[in-house]
A tleap script that builds the chain and sets N, CA, C and O, in Angstrom:
source leaprc.protein.ff14SB
mol = sequence {
  NMET ILE LYS VAL THR PHE SER LEU ASP ALA
  ASP THR VAL ALA SER LEU GLU ARG VAL ALA
  SER ARG LEU ALA ILE PRO LYS SER GLN VAL
  VAL ARG GLU ALA VAL ARG LEU TYR GLY GLU
  GLN LEU GLY ARG LEU THR GLN GLU GLU ARG
  ASP ARG LEU LEU GLY VAL PHE ASP GLU VAL
  THR GLY SER ILE PRO GLU ARG PRO ARG ALA
  GLU VAL GLU ASP GLU LEU ALA GLU LEU ARG
  ARG SER ARG GLY ARG GLY GLY ARG ARG SER
  PRO GLU ALA ARG ARG CPRO
}
set mol.1.N position { 99.369 72.080 99.023 }
set mol.1.CA position { 100.252 72.541 97.972 }
set mol.1.C position { 100.040 74.036 97.742 }
set mol.1.O position { 98.943 74.562 97.930 }
set mol.2.N position { 101.099 74.694 97.336 }
set mol.2.CA position { 101.051 76.114 97.019 }
set mol.2.C position { 101.309 76.267 95.532 }
set mol.2.O position { 102.264 75.711 94.990 }
set mol.3.N position { 100.438 77.034 94.877 }
set mol.3.CA position { 100.630 77.276 93.451 }
set mol.3.C position { 101.585 78.434 93.254 }
set mol.3.O position { 101.485 79.457 93.931 }
set mol.4.N position { 102.527 78.267 92.308 }
set mol.4.CA position { 103.473 79.317 91.971 }
set mol.4.C position { 103.563 79.425 90.461 }
set mol.4.O position { 103.192 78.502 89.736 }
set mol.5.N position { 104.059 80.559 89.997 }
set mol.5.CA position { 104.193 80.788 88.566 }
set mol.5.C position { 105.657 81.061 88.252 }
set mol.5.O position { 106.308 81.860 88.924 }
set mol.6.N position { 106.169 80.388 87.222 }
set mol.6.CA position { 107.541 80.582 86.771 }
set mol.6.C position { 107.545 80.818 85.277 }
set mol.6.O position { 106.640 80.380 84.568 }
set mol.7.N position { 108.556 81.506 84.805 }
set mol.7.CA position { 108.771 81.665 83.366 }
set mol.7.C position { 109.910 80.745 82.963 }
set mol.7.O position { 111.007 80.831 83.515 }
set mol.8.N position { 109.655 79.866 82.004 }
set mol.8.CA position { 110.657 78.912 81.536 }
set mol.8.C position { 110.844 79.081 80.028 }
set mol.8.O position { 109.915 79.428 79.300 }
set mol.9.N position { 112.068 78.828 79.590 }
set mol.9.CA position { 112.308 78.902 78.146 }
set mol.9.C position { 111.733 77.649 77.478 }
set mol.9.O position { 111.418 76.668 78.151 }
set mol.10.N position { 111.600 77.693 76.164 }
set mol.10.CA position { 110.957 76.619 75.405 }
set mol.10.C position { 111.687 75.288 75.570 }
set mol.10.O position { 111.045 74.245 75.687 }
set mol.11.N position { 113.018 75.311 75.583 }
set mol.11.CA position { 113.775 74.063 75.736 }
set mol.11.C position { 113.511 73.415 77.095 }
set mol.11.O position { 113.376 72.194 77.188 }
set mol.12.N position { 113.437 74.224 78.141 }
set mol.12.CA position { 113.175 73.696 79.476 }
set mol.12.C position { 111.781 73.106 79.551 }
set mol.12.O position { 111.590 72.044 80.144 }
set mol.13.N position { 110.802 73.778 78.958 }
set mol.13.CA position { 109.433 73.271 78.957 }
set mol.13.C position { 109.361 71.951 78.190 }
set mol.13.O position { 108.682 71.018 78.619 }
set mol.14.N position { 110.057 71.874 77.062 }
set mol.14.CA position { 110.055 70.642 76.268 }
set mol.14.C position { 110.692 69.503 77.076 }
set mol.14.O position { 110.198 68.375 77.063 }
set mol.15.N position { 111.768 69.800 77.763 }
set mol.15.CA position { 112.426 68.797 78.586 }
set mol.15.C position { 111.511 68.353 79.724 }
set mol.15.O position { 111.405 67.160 80.008 }
set mol.16.N position { 110.860 69.298 80.366 }
set mol.16.CA position { 109.928 68.998 81.449 }
set mol.16.C position { 108.810 68.085 80.951 }
set mol.16.O position { 108.466 67.102 81.606 }
set mol.17.N position { 108.255 68.410 79.804 }
set mol.17.CA position { 107.168 67.595 79.234 }
set mol.17.C position { 107.649 66.193 78.871 }
set mol.17.O position { 106.933 65.216 79.087 }
set mol.18.N position { 108.867 66.089 78.318 }
set mol.18.CA position { 109.438 64.780 77.970 }
set mol.18.C position { 109.619 63.912 79.214 }
set mol.18.O position { 109.250 62.738 79.225 }
set mol.19.N position { 110.188 64.503 80.254 }
set mol.19.CA position { 110.442 63.746 81.488 }
set mol.19.C position { 109.121 63.311 82.119 }
set mol.19.O position { 108.974 62.158 82.523 }
set mol.20.N position { 108.170 64.224 82.204 }
set mol.20.CA position { 106.873 63.900 82.800 }
set mol.20.C position { 106.178 62.793 82.012 }
set mol.20.O position { 105.586 61.886 82.596 }
set mol.21.N position { 106.251 62.871 80.705 }
set mol.21.CA position { 105.625 61.855 79.865 }
set mol.21.C position { 106.311 60.505 80.032 }
set mol.21.O position { 105.656 59.472 80.172 }
set mol.22.N position { 107.637 60.531 80.014 }
set mol.22.CA position { 108.397 59.283 80.114 }
set mol.22.C position { 108.180 58.599 81.463 }
set mol.22.O position { 108.073 57.374 81.523 }
set mol.23.N position { 108.115 59.372 82.537 }
set mol.23.CA position { 107.913 58.817 83.867 }
set mol.23.C position { 106.445 58.640 84.229 }
set mol.23.O position { 106.117 58.025 85.244 }
set mol.24.N position { 105.576 59.178 83.402 }
set mol.24.CA position { 104.128 59.107 83.624 }
set mol.24.C position { 103.752 59.719 84.974 }
set mol.24.O position { 102.990 59.143 85.751 }
set mol.25.N position { 104.309 60.901 85.225 }
set mol.25.CA position { 103.980 61.646 86.443 }
set mol.25.C position { 103.675 63.088 86.050 }
set mol.25.O position { 104.081 63.538 84.978 }
set mol.26.N position { 102.966 63.811 86.906 }
set mol.26.CA position { 102.646 65.205 86.595 }
set mol.26.C position { 103.917 66.061 86.513 }
set mol.26.O position { 104.919 65.777 87.170 }
set mol.27.N position { 103.848 67.103 85.700 }
set mol.27.CA position { 104.984 68.022 85.544 }
set mol.27.C position { 105.354 68.670 86.878 }
set mol.27.O position { 106.533 68.893 87.154 }
set mol.28.N position { 104.363 68.969 87.695 }
set mol.28.CA position { 104.657 69.582 88.995 }
set mol.28.C position { 105.484 68.634 89.869 }
set mol.28.O position { 106.332 69.086 90.639 }
set mol.29.N position { 105.245 67.335 89.757 }
set mol.29.CA position { 106.034 66.371 90.527 }
set mol.29.C position { 107.470 66.325 90.004 }
set mol.29.O position { 108.414 66.202 90.785 }
set mol.30.N position { 107.635 66.422 88.689 }
set mol.30.CA position { 108.980 66.460 88.113 }
set mol.30.C position { 109.735 67.667 88.664 }
set mol.30.O position { 110.903 67.554 89.038 }
set mol.31.N position { 109.072 68.819 88.714 }
set mol.31.CA position { 109.708 70.037 89.209 }
set mol.31.C position { 110.056 69.882 90.693 }
set mol.31.O position { 111.162 70.234 91.105 }
set mol.32.N position { 109.126 69.360 91.498 }
set mol.32.CA position { 109.393 69.167 92.929 }
set mol.32.C position { 110.611 68.274 93.137 }
set mol.32.O position { 111.495 68.592 93.933 }
set mol.33.N position { 110.652 67.155 92.418 }
set mol.33.CA position { 111.769 66.231 92.578 }
set mol.33.C position { 113.077 66.845 92.074 }
set mol.33.O position { 114.134 66.632 92.668 }
set mol.34.N position { 113.006 67.600 90.987 }
set mol.34.CA position { 114.211 68.239 90.463 }
set mol.34.C position { 114.759 69.263 91.451 }
set mol.34.O position { 115.971 69.343 91.650 }
set mol.35.N position { 113.889 70.036 92.063 }
set mol.35.CA position { 114.325 71.038 93.044 }
set mol.35.C position { 114.911 70.340 94.268 }
set mol.35.O position { 115.931 70.781 94.798 }
set mol.36.N position { 114.281 69.261 94.722 }
set mol.36.CA position { 114.806 68.511 95.862 }
set mol.36.C position { 116.203 67.958 95.554 }
set mol.36.O position { 117.116 68.092 96.367 }
set mol.37.N position { 116.367 67.341 94.389 }
set mol.37.CA position { 117.676 66.791 94.005 }
set mol.37.C position { 118.721 67.891 93.868 }
set mol.37.O position { 119.873 67.713 94.264 }
set mol.38.N position { 118.321 69.012 93.313 }
set mol.38.CA position { 119.253 70.135 93.166 }
set mol.38.C position { 119.717 70.617 94.532 }
set mol.38.O position { 120.898 70.902 94.730 }
set mol.39.N position { 118.781 70.707 95.477 }
set mol.39.CA position { 119.126 71.120 96.836 }
set mol.39.C position { 120.085 70.145 97.491 }
set mol.39.O position { 120.995 70.568 98.204 }
set mol.40.N position { 119.909 68.859 97.271 }
set mol.40.CA position { 120.819 67.861 97.828 }
set mol.40.C position { 122.213 68.002 97.227 }
set mol.40.O position { 123.210 67.819 97.926 }
set mol.41.N position { 122.290 68.321 95.954 }
set mol.41.CA position { 123.582 68.462 95.273 }
set mol.41.C position { 124.363 69.661 95.787 }
set mol.41.O position { 125.594 69.641 95.778 }
set mol.42.N position { 123.677 70.696 96.231 }
set mol.42.CA position { 124.363 71.901 96.689 }
set mol.42.C position { 125.263 71.635 97.889 }
set mol.42.O position { 126.273 72.316 98.066 }
set mol.43.N position { 124.913 70.658 98.711 }
set mol.43.CA position { 125.708 70.355 99.880 }
set mol.43.C position { 126.910 69.468 99.599 }
set mol.43.O position { 127.737 69.250 100.485 }
set mol.44.N position { 127.018 68.959 98.390 }
set mol.44.CA position { 128.107 68.036 98.073 }
set mol.44.C position { 129.306 68.781 97.499 }
set mol.44.O position { 129.173 69.831 96.871 }
set mol.45.N position { 130.462 68.211 97.734 }
set mol.45.CA position { 131.688 68.789 97.197 }
set mol.45.C position { 131.878 68.364 95.747 }
set mol.45.O position { 131.501 67.261 95.352 }
set mol.46.N position { 132.462 69.248 94.974 }
set mol.46.CA position { 132.855 68.858 93.620 }
set mol.46.C position { 134.106 68.002 93.728 }
set mol.46.O position { 134.745 67.967 94.780 }
set mol.47.N position { 134.456 67.324 92.669 }
set mol.47.CA position { 135.667 66.504 92.686 }
set mol.47.C position { 136.895 67.377 92.929 }
set mol.47.O position { 137.819 66.962 93.630 }
set mol.48.N position { 136.915 68.579 92.357 }
set mol.48.CA position { 138.045 69.497 92.574 }
set mol.48.C position { 138.148 69.898 94.045 }
set mol.48.O position { 139.243 69.920 94.608 }
set mol.49.N position { 137.005 70.217 94.672 }
set mol.49.CA position { 137.011 70.591 96.087 }
set mol.49.C position { 137.469 69.423 96.955 }
set mol.49.O position { 138.253 69.596 97.889 }
set mol.50.N position { 136.967 68.230 96.633 }
set mol.50.CA position { 137.340 67.042 97.395 }
set mol.50.C position { 138.851 66.791 97.288 }
set mol.50.O position { 139.509 66.517 98.291 }
set mol.51.N position { 139.395 66.885 96.070 }
set mol.51.CA position { 140.833 66.672 95.869 }
set mol.51.C position { 141.659 67.707 96.630 }
set mol.51.O position { 142.677 67.367 97.232 }
set mol.52.N position { 141.225 68.966 96.605 }
set mol.52.CA position { 141.950 70.023 97.312 }
set mol.52.C position { 141.946 69.769 98.810 }
set mol.52.O position { 142.983 69.893 99.462 }
set mol.53.N position { 140.786 69.414 99.366 }
set mol.53.CA position { 140.695 69.157 100.798 }
set mol.53.C position { 141.490 67.917 101.214 }
set mol.53.O position { 142.092 67.894 102.288 }
set mol.54.N position { 141.490 66.893 100.366 }
set mol.54.CA position { 142.292 65.711 100.675 }
set mol.54.C position { 143.775 66.051 100.644 }
set mol.54.O position { 144.550 65.518 101.438 }
set mol.55.N position { 144.176 66.930 99.737 }
set mol.55.CA position { 145.563 67.379 99.693 }
set mol.55.C position { 145.954 68.117 100.962 }
set mol.55.O position { 147.039 67.905 101.505 }
set mol.56.N position { 145.066 68.987 101.433 }
set mol.56.CA position { 145.319 69.712 102.689 }
set mol.56.C position { 145.404 68.725 103.849 }
set mol.56.O position { 146.281 68.839 104.705 }
set mol.57.N position { 144.491 67.757 103.874 }
set mol.57.CA position { 144.509 66.736 104.930 }
set mol.57.C position { 145.836 65.978 104.925 }
set mol.57.O position { 146.449 65.784 105.975 }
set mol.58.N position { 146.277 65.551 103.743 }
set mol.58.CA position { 147.544 64.827 103.639 }
set mol.58.C position { 148.707 65.687 104.124 }
set mol.58.O position { 149.618 65.196 104.790 }
set mol.59.N position { 148.666 66.969 103.786 }
set mol.59.CA position { 149.734 67.881 104.188 }
set mol.59.C position { 149.765 68.048 105.707 }
set mol.59.O position { 150.831 68.014 106.321 }
set mol.60.N position { 148.595 68.228 106.304 }
set mol.60.CA position { 148.506 68.458 107.750 }
set mol.60.C position { 148.850 67.188 108.527 }
set mol.60.O position { 149.612 67.235 109.494 }
set mol.61.N position { 148.294 66.065 108.108 }
set mol.61.CA position { 148.560 64.828 108.851 }
set mol.61.C position { 150.003 64.382 108.688 }
set mol.61.O position { 150.532 63.680 109.549 }
set mol.62.N position { 150.644 64.774 107.605 }
set mol.62.CA position { 152.047 64.428 107.419 }
set mol.62.C position { 152.955 65.143 108.398 }
set mol.62.O position { 154.072 64.691 108.648 }
set mol.63.N position { 152.490 66.258 108.958 }
set mol.63.CA position { 153.317 67.023 109.887 }
set mol.63.C position { 153.034 66.691 111.354 }
set mol.63.O position { 153.615 67.301 112.251 }
set mol.64.N position { 152.156 65.740 111.598 }
set mol.64.CA position { 151.865 65.334 112.972 }
set mol.64.C position { 153.057 64.520 113.483 }
set mol.64.O position { 153.430 63.520 112.868 }
set mol.65.N position { 153.647 64.933 114.586 }
set mol.65.CA position { 154.807 64.197 115.090 }
set mol.65.C position { 154.388 62.832 115.637 }
set mol.65.O position { 153.328 62.684 116.244 }
set mol.66.N position { 155.227 61.867 115.412 }
set mol.66.CA position { 154.953 60.539 115.951 }
set mol.66.C position { 155.592 60.445 117.327 }
set mol.66.O position { 156.779 60.724 117.500 }
set mol.67.N position { 154.777 60.045 118.307 }
set mol.67.CA position { 155.264 59.900 119.675 }
set mol.67.C position { 154.803 58.555 120.197 }
set mol.67.O position { 153.781 58.026 119.759 }
set mol.68.N position { 155.537 58.017 121.107 }
set mol.68.CA position { 155.095 56.746 121.699 }
set mol.68.C position { 153.765 56.931 122.420 }
set mol.68.O position { 153.513 57.974 123.023 }
set mol.69.N position { 152.927 55.920 122.350 }
set mol.69.CA position { 151.606 55.977 122.974 }
set mol.69.C position { 151.711 56.289 124.469 }
set mol.69.O position { 150.930 57.082 124.995 }
set mol.70.N position { 152.656 55.678 125.138 }
set mol.70.CA position { 152.813 55.898 126.583 }
set mol.70.C position { 153.093 57.365 126.885 }
set mol.70.O position { 152.597 57.898 127.878 }
set mol.71.N position { 153.875 58.017 126.045 }
set mol.71.CA position { 154.193 59.435 126.255 }
set mol.71.C position { 152.934 60.292 126.125 }
set mol.71.O position { 152.718 61.209 126.917 }
set mol.72.N position { 152.111 59.994 125.132 }
set mol.72.CA position { 150.862 60.736 124.934 }
set mol.72.C position { 149.922 60.501 126.108 }
set mol.72.O position { 149.308 61.442 126.611 }
set mol.73.N position { 149.806 59.255 126.547 }
set mol.73.CA position { 148.925 58.946 127.674 }
set mol.73.C position { 149.400 59.626 128.949 }
set mol.73.O position { 148.578 60.093 129.738 }
set mol.74.N position { 150.709 59.690 129.168 }
set mol.74.CA position { 151.250 60.390 130.339 }
set mol.74.C position { 150.898 61.877 130.288 }
set mol.74.O position { 150.512 62.464 131.298 }
set mol.75.N position { 151.034 62.482 129.101 }
set mol.75.CA position { 150.718 63.905 128.952 }
set mol.75.C position { 149.241 64.163 129.222 }
set mol.75.O position { 148.887 65.124 129.906 }
set mol.76.N position { 148.382 63.304 128.683 }
set mol.76.CA position { 146.940 63.462 128.918 }
set mol.76.C position { 146.603 63.289 130.397 }
set mol.76.O position { 145.780 64.029 130.934 }
set mol.77.N position { 147.224 62.329 131.050 }
set mol.77.CA position { 146.972 62.119 132.482 }
set mol.77.C position { 147.385 63.352 133.274 }
set mol.77.O position { 146.676 63.769 134.190 }
set mol.78.N position { 148.528 63.936 132.925 }
set mol.78.CA position { 148.988 65.142 133.613 }
set mol.78.C position { 148.006 66.301 133.397 }
set mol.78.O position { 147.716 67.049 134.331 }
set mol.79.N position { 147.500 66.449 132.184 }
set mol.79.CA position { 146.505 67.496 131.917 }
set mol.79.C position { 145.254 67.288 132.760 }
set mol.79.O position { 144.710 68.240 133.318 }
set mol.80.N position { 144.802 66.050 132.850 }
set mol.80.CA position { 143.606 65.768 133.656 }
set mol.80.C position { 143.848 66.070 135.136 }
set mol.80.O position { 142.980 66.620 135.814 }
set mol.81.N position { 145.034 65.705 135.629 }
set mol.81.CA position { 145.358 66.001 137.031 }
set mol.81.C position { 145.391 67.501 137.279 }
set mol.81.O position { 144.865 67.979 138.284 }
set mol.82.N position { 146.004 68.239 136.372 }
set mol.82.CA position { 146.122 69.690 136.574 }
set mol.82.C position { 144.753 70.363 136.506 }
set mol.82.O position { 144.513 71.346 137.208 }
set mol.83.N position { 143.871 69.856 135.684 }
set mol.83.CA position { 142.524 70.429 135.613 }
set mol.83.C position { 141.734 70.131 136.878 }
set mol.83.O position { 140.887 70.923 137.291 }
set mol.84.N position { 142.014 68.995 137.487 }
set mol.84.CA position { 141.302 68.624 138.697 }
set mol.84.C position { 141.791 69.369 139.924 }
set mol.84.O position { 141.112 69.377 140.950 }
set mol.85.N position { 142.955 69.994 139.838 }
set mol.85.CA position { 143.537 70.687 140.982 }
set mol.85.C position { 142.989 72.087 141.171 }
set mol.85.O position { 143.167 72.670 142.241 }
set mol.86.N position { 142.346 72.628 140.196 }
set mol.86.CA position { 141.859 73.975 140.440 }
set mol.86.C position { 141.645 74.749 139.168 }
set mol.86.O position { 141.490 74.205 138.074 }
set mol.87.N position { 141.645 76.017 139.364 }
set mol.87.CA position { 141.338 76.950 138.305 }
set mol.87.C position { 140.620 78.108 138.939 }
set mol.87.O position { 140.576 78.213 140.165 }
set mol.88.N position { 140.068 78.961 138.153 }
set mol.88.CA position { 139.396 80.150 138.693 }
set mol.88.C position { 138.231 79.805 139.594 }
set mol.88.O position { 137.916 80.570 140.505 }
set mol.89.N position { 137.590 78.689 139.370 }
set mol.89.CA position { 136.391 78.358 140.138 }
set mol.89.C position { 136.677 77.502 141.369 }
set mol.89.O position { 135.773 77.264 142.171 }
set mol.90.N position { 137.900 77.039 141.534 }
set mol.90.CA position { 138.197 76.183 142.680 }
set mol.90.C position { 138.301 77.037 143.942 }
set mol.90.O position { 138.657 78.213 143.870 }
set mol.91.N position { 137.988 76.445 145.101 }
set mol.91.CA position { 138.087 77.199 146.368 }
set mol.91.C position { 139.503 77.713 146.608 }
set mol.91.O position { 139.682 78.808 147.140 }
set mol.92.N position { 140.520 76.923 146.215 }
set mol.92.CA position { 141.901 77.348 146.423 }
set mol.92.C position { 142.226 78.617 145.644 }
set mol.92.O position { 142.962 79.475 146.132 }
set mol.93.N position { 141.685 78.738 144.443 }
set mol.93.CA position { 141.985 79.895 143.582 }
set mol.93.C position { 141.287 81.145 144.081 }
set mol.93.O position { 141.722 82.249 143.752 }
set mol.94.N position { 140.220 81.020 144.862 }
set mol.94.CA position { 139.477 82.192 145.318 }
set mol.94.C position { 140.046 82.788 146.600 }
set mol.94.O position { 139.710 83.916 146.960 }
set mol.95.N position { 140.890 82.054 147.278 }
set mol.95.CA position { 141.468 82.560 148.532 }
set mol.95.C position { 142.458 83.670 148.256 }
set mol.95.O position { 143.256 83.581 147.323 }
set mol.96.N position { 142.409 84.751 149.092 }
set mol.96.CA position { 143.365 85.836 148.894 }
set mol.96.C position { 144.753 85.500 149.350 }
set mol.96.O position { 145.656 86.329 149.239 }
savepdb mol mol.pdb
quit
């Protein structure tokens, strides 16, 4: 463990002491767990952010054209064939 020093206001210290007493754990453990939980929360979206992103998703997916599956599979097969035929690294492409 590494010892550190922080300045806390009286209300925060009182809250820290209450939590430590209620949970019957050391104050340093309360601080460690609080910092860990705070760090986990930073990676989460707020409800407003989630709603905005879902709105964007709905907008984007609504503009995806519907095509028959066979048409999509044919297009993908053609792309795979064309990639297999060459490119800058193929022997055919290097010939003058």
